[in-house]
N, C-alpha and C positions, 0 to 999 in steps of 0.2 A: 504494500500500500504506500502510495506516494505521500510523504508527510511534509506539511508546512513547518519549516524549521524555526519555530518561535525560540527554541532553546539552542540556536546555532552558536551561542556564546561558548558552548562546550567544545566547539570546534575552532575557537579563537577568532571568530569573525562576527562577533555580536555587533560591532560598530557598523558593519556593512548591512547586517540584517535589519537593524533598526531603521535604516534609511529606505527600505524596500517595502512596497505594498505586499509582496509575497516572495518567498524564497523556497525552493523545493530541492530536496535531495532525491536523486533517482539513480537507477542502475539496472544492470542485467548480469546475472551469473549463469553462464552456460558451460556445461561440461559434456564432452563426448568421447567415447572410445572410437578411434578412427583407425582404419587399416588401409594401406596402399600397396599396390603391386604394379611396377613399371617394367615393361619388357622391351628389350632390343633384340634384333635379329641380324645375321650376316647373310651374304650372298649364297653361302653353302648350307644354309639351314641352321647354323649354330645360333644359340640364343642365350641370353643372360637376363635374369629377372632380379631387380632390386626390390625388396619389400620391407615394410615397417608397420608396426602396430603401436599406437600411442594413446595416451590420455591427453586431450588438449581442450582448449576453450573455443567457443564460437562456431559450433556446428550448425546451429539454427539462427541464433542472433549473436553478434559480437558482444563479449563481456565488457562491461564498462561501469564507471562510477562518475556521476556528474552532479553539478549544482547549477541551477538556473533561477533567475529572479527578474521581477518586473516592478518598476515604479511608475505609478500614474502621475504624470506631470500636469494634468489638467488641460483643458482645451483640445482634447482628442489626441494629445501626445503621450507617449510612453517610452521610457528608457528601460533597457533590459541587458542582462549579461547571460552568458552560457559558457560554462567550463566543463569539459567532458574528456575523460582519459580512459585508455584501454586497460583491461585487467587480464592477467594470466592466472586465472584461479586454479589451474592445474598444479602450479608450483608456488603460488602466493606472491608472485612478483608483479610489478607494473611493467609498462611497455618501454620505459626509458632505459638507456644504456646502463647496465649494471643492475637492472631490476627495479629501479625507482619509479615513482609515479610522475607522469606528465599529463598535459592536457591537450595532446596533439590530435585527438579525434575532433574536437572543436573548442576554440577559445575565442569568443567574439563579444563585442559590446555593440549595441544598436540603438537607433532612435526610430520610432515608428509613429505614423499618424495617417491622416487621410491621403497623404501623398504616396504612401507605401512604406517601405522600411529600408533604411540605410544601415549596413552592417559592416563592421571593421574587425579584422583579425584573421585567424585560420579557420577555414570553412570548406565544406564540400564544393567541388567545382560543378558548374551547370551540366557539363557533358557527362559527368559520372551518373547523374540521377536516372537517366533513361536505362542505363545498364542494370541498375538496381531495381527501380520501380517496376519495370516490365520483365523482370526475371522472376518466375515462381519461387526460386530459391533465394532471391534477394542478395546475390553475390556472397553467400555464406556456405561454408562446408564443401564437401566433394561435389555437390550439385551445381556450384557456381558456373554460370554460362561461359563458353569459350571466348566470347568477346572480351570479358574482363580478364581472363587468363592471358590472352594474346597481347593485351595492352600493358602487361607487366604487373597485374594485380597480385599475382603470387609467383614464386620461384621454387623449384626449377620449372622450365617450360614457359618462357616468356618471349615476347617479340624481340628482346635484346639479341637473341642468338640467330635471328633470321635475317642475315645479310644486310646490316646497316642500321637497323633500328637501335635506338638507345633507350634505356629504361626511362619512362616518362614519370618524373617525380611529382608532377601535378595532375596525374591521371585521376586520383580520387579526391584529394584535398590540395588546397593551395595556401601557403602562408603569406603573410604581408598583403592581404587582399582587401579590396573595397568592393562590396556587393550591394546591389540594389534589387529590391523585390517589389513587384507591382502590388497595389492594394488588393484585398480579397473580394472587393465588391464590384467586379467587372463582368458579371453575368457568366461566370465559369471560366473566363480567360485568366491565365496566370503567366508570370514570367520572372526570370532571374538573370541578372547580368553581373559579370565579375571582371575586375582587373587586378592582377597580382604583380607587385613590384619584384624585380629580381634583386634589388639592393646591392648590385655590384658597383664597383668604382670605375668611372670612365675617365679618360685622360685626353687633354687638349694641349699640345698636339698628340694625336693617336699613336705616333711612333714611340711614345714613352710607355705604352701599354706593356706590362710585364709579360714575358721575360725579356723583351727587347728584340729588335730586329736581328742583331748579331747572333743571339742565342737561338732564335727561331731558325735562321739559315743553317746553323750548325746542327740543329736537331728539330726538324719540322713537326715531329710526332709528339713532342713533349706537351704536357698539360699546362694549365695556368693561364689560358687566354680566353676563357669562357666569360667575357665581361657582359654578355647579353643573356646568358643561360639563366633559366628560372622564371622568365616572364610568362604570364598566362593572361589571355584575354578571350572571353567567351560569353555565350548567353544561351538561354533556353526559354522557349515560349510554348504554351500548351492550352488545351481546353478540356475541362472536366465538367460533366453535367450528367447526373444520374449514373447509369451504368457505364458510360463512355469516358475514357481518358486517353488523350492523344497528345504527344509533345515531340518537338524537334529541337535539336541543340547543335551548336557549332562552336569550335574553339581553336585557337592557335597557341601551342606551347613551344617556347624557344628552349631547345634542349642542348644546343652547343653553338659556339661561335669562335671565329679565329680572325682577329683583326689583320694580321700580317698576310694570311691567305685570302682575305677578303670574302669570307664565307660565314653564313649564318644558317643553322639547321633548325627548321620549324616542323613540328608534328601537327598537321591539320587533322582535326577529328570532326566528323559529322555523324549524327545518329538520329533515327526516327523510331519512336516506339508508340504502342497503343495497347489498350486492354478494353475488354467489354465483358461485363458481368451479366450473364443470363439467369443468374440465381442458382440453377442446378449445376452450372459450370461457368468458370471465368477464364476467358481466353487471353493470351498474351502474344505479342509479336514485336520484333525489333529488327532494324537494319542498321549496320554501322560501317563506316568507312574511315580508315586512317591512312594518311599519306605523309611520308617523310620527305620534305622538300628542302633543297639547298638554295638559298638566295646568295647571289654573288655580286661583287661590286664592279665587275667588268665582264664584258663578253669573252675576253680571252680566258679568264679564270673559269667561266662557265663551260667553254668549249673543252678546256683541258680536264676538268673534273667530272663533267657529265656529258660526254659526247652523245649526240642524238637524243638526249633526254631520257636515256635508259635507266640511269642510276637514281631512280626515285622509288625506293621500295615502299610497299603499302600492304594493307590487309583489309579485306572485305569480310564482314561477319553478319550472321543473321540468326534469329532464334524464333521458335514457335513453342508455346507452352500452354499449360492449363492447370487450374486448381479445381477440385471437386469436393464440396463439403459432404461429409458422411457422418451424421449425428454430431458428436462432439469433436470429430476429427476432420482432417483435410488431406486429401490425396494431392500430391504435386508431381507434375511430369513436365519435362522439357527436352527439346532437341535443338542443338545449336551447332554451328559450323563456322570455320574460318578458312578463307582462301588467301594465301599470300601472293604477291606479285613482285617481280623485279628484285628478287632476293639473292640470285646467284651471281656468278662472275659475268662481266660485261659480254665476253665472247659467247657464253652460253645463252644469255638473253638475246643476243643479236641473231643467232642461228637456231635457237630453240632446242639446244642440246640437253637442257636440264628442265624438266617440268617443274612448275611452281609447287611448293609445299602446300598441303592442305590437311585439315583435321576436322572430325565431327565428334559429337558427344551426345549421349543419351543419359538422362538422369531421371530417377523415380524415387519418390519419398512419401512418407506418411507422418502427419503430426497429430498427436492425440492430446487434446486440451483437458487437463485435469481441473483447471479453473481458468479464470481470465488472466492469471499471472504465471501459471505453471503448466508446462507441456512436456510430454515425452515425444521423441521423434526418431525416425530412421530414414536413411537415404543411401542409395546405391547408385554409382555412376561409372561410365566407361568411356574413354577417349580412344579413338582410332586415328593414328597418324599415317600420312602418306608423303612420299617424296622428300623426306627429311624434316618434316615438321616434328616438333618435340614438345608438344603441350601435354600437361599431366593434370590429374585430379588433385595433386599435392604429393607430399611425401618425398622420398629420396630422389636424387637425380638419376637419369638413365645412365647405364654403364656404356661408355663410348667404345670400349674395346681396348685390347693391348696386343702384345706380340703373340700371345697364345691364342687369342680368340679372333684376331683380325679386326677390321673395321666393322662396327655394328651400327645399325640404324634404328632409331626409335620406332616402335610399332604400336603398342597400346598401353593404356594406363587404366587401372581399375581401383575403385575404393569404396568404402562404406563409412557411415557415421551412425552410432547409436548413442543418444544422449538425452539430457534433461535441461530445460531452460526455466529459470525463475526470474521474473522482473519485479521491481519494487519502485 
């Protein structure tokens, strides 16, 4: 039961509580027994399977602890805060390095009124919401859709290994962000827009950018020149009325830059999702497209680094799913797929020597609600990889091979969750 913290003084924040109209302590504790089995195969039929069984958190909902509060300022204005951190209740640690607690799930302060809401801090990105809202499994546990997996939501098995993609640090959340939300009285229309600062240092003249031109010429591959990396700009608009909910989102995440090479790498993400609740069944669907694009400061650089425009890797993903209420329970099912493009060597792309990697996934689960706050759940899922794709349901990395086995290629990944979730 969510409690108004009149006695928040016991947590050493009584001064804050007294200035609020309401303050709430909330959270989720979710524990699951999970098993993973990831198989690779060679050309001669040899195979190696890596497997693991663990007790972990977050098989149905992510475990968390949070505080949120609102102050009525009068005249239709309200100020609020939200501090929420992840919990590893399987071993009693927080999500911070060393096992301490942080508030990286969300830490925002906002001002709301008839104009909408202005929100500052670390928050969910607009493009993430479609992946979560229109997934019957809500991007949790082994049932998480492949669109999330391919965008780097979990490792191993992420887009980072597919020929040029870099882990997108602003896929799910962005720090240092300014967000705006449309007011809720627009006849079912809603929207969210976000800009996140990269907070990097810029130099004028640019030739002073570390590590300097001389060091760059001596070692062009060295790090330390990502003065634009970390920026995010995106938005999401949708319409929800009765059983229908539909939304589209677009964003650009700057993931790398190099002043001396004159390049900036941006990951452009577009997704469209919808759901419709017929009562006896609720249907879900989503299409997602991600493209890694390199902007250059000169046509010469563009021609040298990306001849014929081939070296722009990308991934297209889609999902269909459903939930079916059965008494106090809920059946969940989904099928998702990801097709990569332009991930191989340039010569292979040019002449079609290497087919594009692809993967698909089937997930099935059941949730049994013991009460409004407590539920038992079970999920099973399987990923099939083709042409070098290496996506998994989680767990250990694929075994890549050695001198004894030869080169091995990822084939399939299977996993299950059996757990309990309690919210308060």
